[in-house]
C-alpha positions as CSV (number, residue, x, y, z in Angstrom):
1,M,190.6,78.1,94.7
2,R,193.3,77.3,92.0
3,T,192.5,74.0,91.3
4,T,188.6,74.6,91.3
5,L,189.4,77.6,88.6
6,L,191.4,75.0,86.0
7,A,188.9,72.6,86.3
8,G,185.7,75.3,85.8
9,V,188.2,76.2,82.4
10,F,188.7,72.3,81.5
11,V,184.9,71.9,81.6
12,L,184.1,74.7,79.6
13,V,186.9,73.9,77.0
14,A,185.6,70.4,76.7
15,S,181.8,71.5,76.5
16,S,182.4,73.7,73.8
17,S,184.7,71.5,71.9
18,A,181.6,68.4,71.9
19,F,179.4,71.4,71.0
20,A,181.4,72.0,67.7
21,Q,182.0,68.3,66.7
22,E,182.6,68.2,63.1
23,V,180.2,66.5,61.2
24,A,181.5,67.4,57.6
25,G,183.7,64.8,55.7
26,T,182.7,62.2,53.0
27,F,181.5,58.8,54.5
28,D,182.3,55.1,53.1
29,V,179.5,53.3,54.3
30,K,177.2,49.8,53.7
31,F,173.3,49.9,53.6
32,D,171.4,47.6,55.5
33,E,167.6,47.4,54.5
34,A,165.6,48.3,58.0
35,G,162.6,48.2,57.2
36,S,159.7,48.3,53.8
37,T,156.1,48.2,53.0
38,C,156.8,47.8,49.0
39,N,156.0,45.1,47.3
40,P,158.7,44.6,45.7
41,A,161.5,47.0,46.8
42,P,161.7,50.0,44.2
43,V,165.6,50.7,45.4
44,T,168.1,48.5,46.7
45,Y,171.2,49.9,48.3
46,T,174.5,47.8,49.5
47,R,177.5,50.3,49.8
48,G,177.9,53.6,48.4
49,K,179.0,57.3,49.8
50,V,177.0,59.8,51.8
51,V,178.9,63.1,51.8
52,V,177.8,65.6,54.5
53,E,178.8,69.3,54.1
54,D,178.1,71.9,56.9
55,T,177.0,75.2,56.0
56,K,176.1,78.6,57.7
57,K,172.7,78.1,57.6
58,G,172.9,74.1,58.4
59,V,173.9,70.7,56.8
60,T,173.5,69.3,53.4
61,V,173.7,65.5,52.9
62,N,174.1,64.0,49.3
63,I,174.1,60.3,48.5
64,E,174.0,59.4,44.6
65,T,170.7,58.6,43.3
66,V,169.3,60.8,46.2
67,P,168.4,64.1,45.5
68,Q,170.5,66.6,48.1
69,M,168.7,66.9,51.4
70,F,169.3,69.8,53.5
71,G,168.8,70.6,57.2
72,G,169.8,72.7,60.2
73,P,172.7,73.0,62.0
74,A,174.3,70.0,63.6
75,K,174.2,70.1,67.3
76,K,176.9,67.5,69.3
77,G,177.0,65.7,66.0
78,S,173.8,64.5,65.2
79,F,171.6,66.0,62.8
80,K,168.6,65.6,60.1
81,A,168.1,67.0,57.3
82,S,165.3,65.9,53.8
83,T,164.4,67.2,50.7
84,T,161.6,69.5,51.0
85,K,159.3,67.8,48.6
86,P,158.5,64.6,46.9
87,V,160.8,64.4,44.1
88,A,161.2,62.2,41.2
89,T,163.2,58.7,41.5
90,T,165.0,56.5,39.6
91,V,161.6,54.6,39.6
92,Q,159.5,55.5,36.6
93,G,156.1,56.8,38.2
94,L,157.3,57.2,41.3
95,D,158.3,60.2,43.3
96,A,160.1,60.0,47.2
97,K,160.5,62.4,49.8
98,Y,163.8,61.6,51.8
99,T,165.0,61.7,55.3
100,I,167.8,61.3,57.0
101,S,168.6,61.4,60.9
102,G,171.6,60.4,62.7
103,R,174.7,61.0,64.3
104,I,178.6,61.3,63.5
105,D,180.7,60.4,66.3
106,E,184.2,62.5,67.0
107,S,186.2,59.4,65.6
108,G,184.4,59.7,62.2
109,V,182.0,56.9,62.5
110,I,178.6,57.8,60.9
111,A,175.3,56.3,62.2
112,V,172.2,57.3,60.4
113,V,168.6,56.3,58.9
114,L,167.8,56.9,55.6
115,V,163.3,56.6,55.2
116,A,161.9,57.1,51.7
117,E,158.1,58.3,51.5
118,Y,157.3,56.8,47.9
119,Q,154.3,58.5,46.2
120,A,152.6,57.1,42.6
121,N,150.2,59.8,41.1
122,K,150.5,62.2,44.0
123,K,149.3,60.1,46.7
124,P,151.3,57.3,49.0
125,Y,152.7,54.0,48.1
126,C,154.9,52.4,50.6
127,V,157.8,53.7,52.9
128,Q,161.4,51.8,52.8
129,S,164.0,52.7,55.5
130,W,167.6,52.1,56.1
131,N,170.5,51.9,58.3
132,I,173.5,53.4,56.9
133,S,176.4,53.0,58.9
134,G,180.8,53.1,57.7
135,I,183.6,55.9,58.5
136,R,185.2,58.8,57.3
137,Q,187.3,58.9,54.6
138,A,190.8,60.8,55.6
139,A,191.0,63.9,54.2
140,T,193.3,64.6,51.1
141,K,195.3,67.6,50.9
142,K,195.5,69.7,48.0
């Protein structure tokens, strides 16, 4: 009886810690273009930083030159966030709606896909996507 009870407590603790997996952090990442219907490609990314913040309402994701994206609460390290509407890009005349989704594992490795759906004059123009991977930066002490 005692062994069964302890095993049950261990499973409960292990599953609750996996559910509360930390997704927040700053990540050094590499961008690999996964696909594009754009000719020429409006944006090229190679390396950069992704900042994920966990808030009471969900997650926010920041990437340099991309407007902030918002999403629901992360579940077991997985999340999805997007801009609420098409927003201006660094390319004159193009707006884009951005969506990012993927996961951050327990060792701090991020693996996500970023999709940009471009519009010109409020009409669909092209789509570009990137696979993003990298690792969480070490937390700095204040």
